[in-house]
C-alpha positions, 0 to 999 in steps of 0.5 A: 500481661506479665512478661515472664522471661523479663521477671526471671531475669530480674528474680536472679539479679535482684533476690539471688545474686544479692543474696551472696549466690554465686554458683554460674550453673546455679544462677543459670538454672534459675535463669532457665527454668520457668517457675511460673509452669509450676505455680497455680493458676491463680498464683501466677502472678506471684510466680517470681516475687521474693516470698514463699507460695503455697500450693494447692497440695498443702506444699511450699515452693520456697522463696527464690532467695531460700531455695538458691542458698540451700541448693548452693549449700548442698553443693550438688555435683554433675554426677550426683544422684539427688533425692527431693523430699516433699517436691510438690509440683517440681520446681525445686526438682527442676533446678536440681536437674540441671545441676545434677546428674539424676534427680528423684522427686518423692510425693505421698499421693498419685495425684501429686506424682502424676502432676509433677510429672507432667509439669517436669515434662512440660519444662523439658526436665528429661533426667528427673523422676517422681515417685510415691512414698512415705516422705519420712521413709524416704526412697532407699530402693533408688538410693543411696544418695549423694544429696537429699533436699527438703524444700520445706521446714521440719522439726528435725531431719529423720534417721531413715534419711541419713541411712540413704546418703551415700558417703560424702553424702549432704542433706539440706533441710530447714529445722525449725521449732518455732516461728524462725528455724535454720538452714542446715546442711548434715554431712555424712563421713562413715557413720558419723554425721556432722551438721552445719548451719549455713543461714536463718530461715523460716517456712511453712512445715511439710504436713507431718513434720511439725513439732510435736505439742508440749503439755504444760502442767 
C-alpha cells in the first residue's frame, strides 16, 4: 500500500523545490494538501508522479512542478480573491485556497461542481466554492479577481477574463498553439494588459480552447 504522506514529501523535495519554487507558503500547501483525494480511483498510484493526470471529466491535473511554478508566478496574497477556471476536481483550488482569502472554482456542469465541492470538503477546505458557468465567460458576478488561474492549455487568453481582473490583478495560463506552449502572467494596470513569459510548458487543452483549424489551399 502506498504511503501517500511519504510520497507527498518526496514530491515536494524532488519535483517542486528543485524547480526553483521557493515560496514557503506554497511549499507548505503542497505538503499538506492530499493530492490523492482528487485523483480518480483507477489512477491513485499516479497521484505523486511527475506527470499530468487526466481525470474522468475531460480535465487535467497538471504535473506538480508545472502547477507549483504557475501558482508561484501568480504571487497570490492572503487578501486575494482568486478565480480558478476549469478547476476540475478541485486540487488546484485547494492549493490556491491555502494562499488566498477566497477562491472561486468554475466548472461547466452540475456534476463537476458537485464532485469538486465534495472533494474540497473532504480536504477540509473552507474558503473556496465551486460555481457553474461558461468557462470563456468567467464569473463576473463573483469578481473582480486579484488572480485568475487556468490550469490547462488554451490557444489564447479571453478578453472576458481580462475584464474581470482587479487593477493590479494577474492572470496565469499556458498559451499553446502546437506541441509546446508557454506560461504567461498577464497583469492589469488601469486599461493596459501586460504579459510576462515565465517558462515553457505543455499540457492538454482545456476543451473548447483548442486552436482553430487552419485550411491550406
